[in-house]
N, C-alpha and C positions, 0 to 999 in steps of 0.2 A: 243256280243264281238268286240272289234274296232282292228283297224291294229295291235297298239302296243301290245295288250295283248294276239292275236293271235301269234303274232312274239315271246313272251315269251314262248309259248308251244312248240314250235319246238326249244328249246334252246341245245339239243342235236343232231341235224339234219346234223348241219353243211352246210345248205342249203344257197345258194346266195340270195341277195336281192330280185332280179328277179322272183328266183323260189318260193320263199316265198309270193311276191306277188300275182302271180297266183293260188299259194293255197289259200290266201284268197278268192281270186276273187270266186275259188270254192266251198268255205267254204260258203261263202255268199248267193249263188246260191244255194247251198244245204239247206239252212236253209230256203228261201223263199219257196220251194217246200215242206218242211217238215211241213212248217207250214200250207199249204195248205192240205196236206195229213192227218194232225191231224184233222182239221176241219170237214172231212168226215167220223170220227168216233162216228158215231150217230144211227149206226145197233142195232136194240134190242136183246140182249142175251137171250140164253134162262135161264128160273127162276135157280138162283143158290144164293148162300150165296155170301154176299159180303165184300169184305175188303177193306175201303177206306183208301189208301195212301194217302191222303190228298196234299199237296204241294210236289212233290217226292225230297227225298233228294239225288239222285244220287246214292243210295246204291250198293255197289260191290255185296250183298249175294240176290239181288231181283230176277235176272235168275234163279236161285237154287230155292229160294221161289216160283215163279211163274209156275216153271216145276213141282213141287211138287204138289202145288195144285191146278194146273188147271182144274182139272175134277170136282171138288167142289165148286170152289168160283169162281167169276170175280172181278177183281181188279179195283177198281176206282181211279180216280186222279181229282185234282184240275186243271181246265183248266187254267192254266200260264205259264210262262217263263219256269218252270221247267219240264212242260210237253216232252218237246224237247229230254231232259236228258233222261226220261223212254223209249222215241220213239229208242232213237240210243241204249241204253241197252240190249232191248229186240228184237228189229228189227220188220218191219213194219207187218209180217204175224201175229206173235205174238201180238201186239199190237192190231191189229183188232179183233184176236182171243179172248183173253183172259183180254181185259181192256175195260173200258168206263168211260165219264167224269161224275163225281160225280151229278151233276146237273139233270143228264136222270133218276137219283134212290131215288130223293128226299122222296118219301114214303116209301119206303125200309129199312127194319131194315139192319144196318152196323155193321161192326166189325170194329172199328177204329186203325189204325196202330199209334202208339204214339212212342214216343223216351222217355218219362220220366213217372215214375208210377204216379208222383205228378198231372198228368192232368188230370183233374175232366172228366171222361166220362165211364159212366157205361159199355157200349159195346166196350170196349175197349181190347186191346194185346200190351202189351209193349215191344220193344225190345230194349233190352239194348245191345249196342256194346262196352263195356267196358271188351273184351273179356280176355285178357290178365291179367288183374287185377283181375280177377276171379279164374284164374288158380294158379297166384303167389300168391294169399291170403289162398290158398288152401280152398277154400269154401265149404260146402258140398252143394249137389244140396236140395234145398228145396220143398216144395210139390207143390209151385205154381211158380217153376221155371223149365225151361228145357233149354237142350244146342241145337242148331243147329248145325248140323255138317258143318265143314268147307267142302271147295266146291274145283271142278275143275275149271279150267279158265272159266270164267262165260258164255261166247258164246256158249260154247261146251252145254250148257244146251238148246240153242234157237233152234237147228234143229238136233244138230250131235248126241246127248246123246243116242237117240234109236238105232243108227248104231254100236255102241260098242258092241262087244262079247267077249265071254272069251274062255280060252281053259284050260284043267285039266292041261295038261303038257307041259312047257316051253319047248324052245331050250335049252340044258344043255351046249350046246357050246356058248349061249350067257349069261353070267354068271351076268354083271352090265352093265345098261343102265344109260345114262343122256342126255337130249336134253333141251337146252336153252344160253341166252344170257349171255353173258361174256363181255358187255361194261364194262372197266373201270370207266367209270365217273360216272356212275350210281350205281354199283356193288361193287366197291371197298369202296364205302362211309360207308357202312352198319356197324354200332356198337350197340350191344346189352348190355348196360349199366348193366342188370341184370345179365346176366351170359358170359361176354366176352369170355373169354377161351373157353368155350364151344359152343358156337355159332361166330366163326370164318367168316369172309365175303366170299363170294360166289368165288371172285377170288383166294383168298387165298386157299380154298379149290380144286379147279382144278387144280390150278398151280402145289400143292402139288400133286394130283394124276397123273398128268403127271410126273412129276420128278421121283415120286417113281415107276412108273408102267409102263413106256412108251412103253415098248417093248410088254407090254400085250394090247393096245388100238389100234381101228379102226377109225379114224377120218372120219367122212362124211362132206365133204368139197362141194359136189353139188349133183344135185338131179342124176346125173350119179352113184354116190356111192352107192345109196340104192340099186341097183341091181347088186352090183360087188360081182364077185364070193369070193374075197378076205377076206369080211366082217364077215364070222362067222370063219375065221380062227383064230382072234383074240376073248379072253375072254370079253373086255369092248369097246363099242360102245360108241363114243362121238359124238355129233351134236353139234356144239359151234357157236353162231352169236355174232361176234365182233362189230355189230354196232347197233343203235337202229333203228329197222324197225317193219313194222306191223307184228303181228301172223302170219296174213293168208299169208304173203310174206317169211316167213321161207323156208327152205330147205324140212324139214317135216311137210308135210301139217295134219291136225286132224287124217285121216286115215293111214298115215305112221308113225305117232309118235305111237299111239295104238298098231299099229303092232308089233314097236318093243317093246313096254311094256308086252304086250302079250307074246310075246317070249322070255323076258328077265328073268331070275331066281330071279335079283334082281335088284332095281333101286335106284340111290343115290339121296339124297335130299340136297339140298344147301338153304341157306337162299335166299328172294326175296331181295327187294331194300331198305326196311324200316324194315321187320321184318321176324324173323325166319321162320315161316310156310311159303311155298310156294304152289302152285297149284300141282305142280309135286307130291308130296307125294300121294294127292288124285286119281290122275290119273291113277298112277300105281297099286295104290290097288286095284282100281277098277276092274281090269283083273288079280288079283293076285301076281303080280311081289312083291316081297320081300322089304320093304324099307331098305335100312340101313341111318339111321337117328338119330338126335341129338334133334328132336322135342316130342319125346315120352310121355312128360308130356302135350304137348299142345293140344294134343285130347281126346275127352271123350269119352267112358271111355280109360286111359292112355293104350299106345301098350305095350306089353308085349314081353319077349325074345321068345315067341313062333309064333309070327308072324313078328319079325323086328328085326334087328341086330343095335344096339345103338353105339353112342361114345358121347363122351363129350370132347374132344380134337382131334389136328390134328394124334398126336400118335395114340391114340385109333383108328380112322377112317382107317390108314393104317393095322391095325391089324384086325379090321372088313372087310376090302375089302379080305384078305388074306383069311381069314375064308368064305368070298363068294366065291372066286376063287377054293376054295379045298372042300367044303362040298359036301357030298355025295347026290346022286341024291334023294335017299330016303328021308332024311331029308328036301330037298327041297319042293318034293310033300306034305309033312306034314304040312310044315310052309305055302304053298301055298293054302291048305285048310283051315287053320285057316285065313289066308287075306280075301279070300273068305267070310267066315262067320262073320267077322268082319266088313267088308262091308257092306252087306248085313243088318246086324243087328245095326247099331250103324253111317253109313255114307251114306244109299243111299236115294234118296228121298221119295220112297215109307214108308220106316220107319218113316223119318219125318212125313208125314204126318199122319201116325196112331197115333205117340204121339202128333202131334199139334191137331186134332181131339177129341181127348180124352180130351186134356187138356182145350178146351173151356168150360167144365163142372167147371173148378175152377176159382174161384173168383180172379181178380188183378195177373193174368197170367203172366210171363216175361219169355222171351225169352233171352236166353244170346246166342249172334253172334257175328263172326269176320265180321268186315266191312273193314278190310285191313287197309291201312294208318291210317283212323280216329279213328281205336280202339287203334293203336300204340301212336297217338297224346293224345287219353283219357288216356292212361297208364302213359304218360310222365308227365302229365298235372295235374293228382291228389298225 
């Protein structure tokens, strides 16, 4: 990537040209080091079945896939300019632990990772990223198909996932939690043509909640606020970021974020930058927080009213927030248990691994999965 191309990737950062130049020098230096590190990935792995990724496409679901299958498979790659993307996605330790160059495994039978069922290869499994088309076409799952569950923020699977734990009862004073970016230039432009009223953009949703329930909201504006005694005197906790910053620079790190999800009775879900689904939905459900969501039909199986509160417009959202604020504790406990069960049976990496291995006995297997913006592009272009 040359300087002009790199500068375009920072269009939302509002950096000066001098700062961009130094960031570019840092980027080039890191690339040189990464190229050297990649060449060291020649260690002999324990005998496992192989999945050959080929020339890596920078798929967003790769972190979930590797985490789910790492104990049973090694992931191979074609050593080319795209290998750095794989390295960046999964991190140094996972790169050395779970991947290897495919030229080192020439004589081993491989399961090939393909993007089209038309590709002629006997030992193949097709990853179909036209995720939203499947749901809007109301297709039934065929024998040779399976749905990869939508996932948390991908980097969570690199090293943090095993540190996440749950608790049976939430803090009933903390009724609703939301944490995320509200940077206007990114999130205000969201428009979902299929159902525009059902899926307002994140900025409109958050502004509405603040307007209607401001007296109930505690705003986390700094790390000091996390330990404030005032925080649980409010029923809604928001941690909002109005700048484009790295996830690792958020006020709430992964641990803090999951602490709030774990203790919250409900969590509010809002669209991402380009699609209705957002990782927040899955992160909250992992630890039992009940989603207030408009994405109930975009997960498989659909979320029913035993495990979620649904809204299809702003007025319904306000009604559901009032319902969450007033719900009896025993009903919250009942729904929370249902959320735990749903996650374990349909969204967890271990359940996906079980289904994946079972599916290997079926010819022409196709996995329907969400690749975030690429899946949106596919739906728009079809």
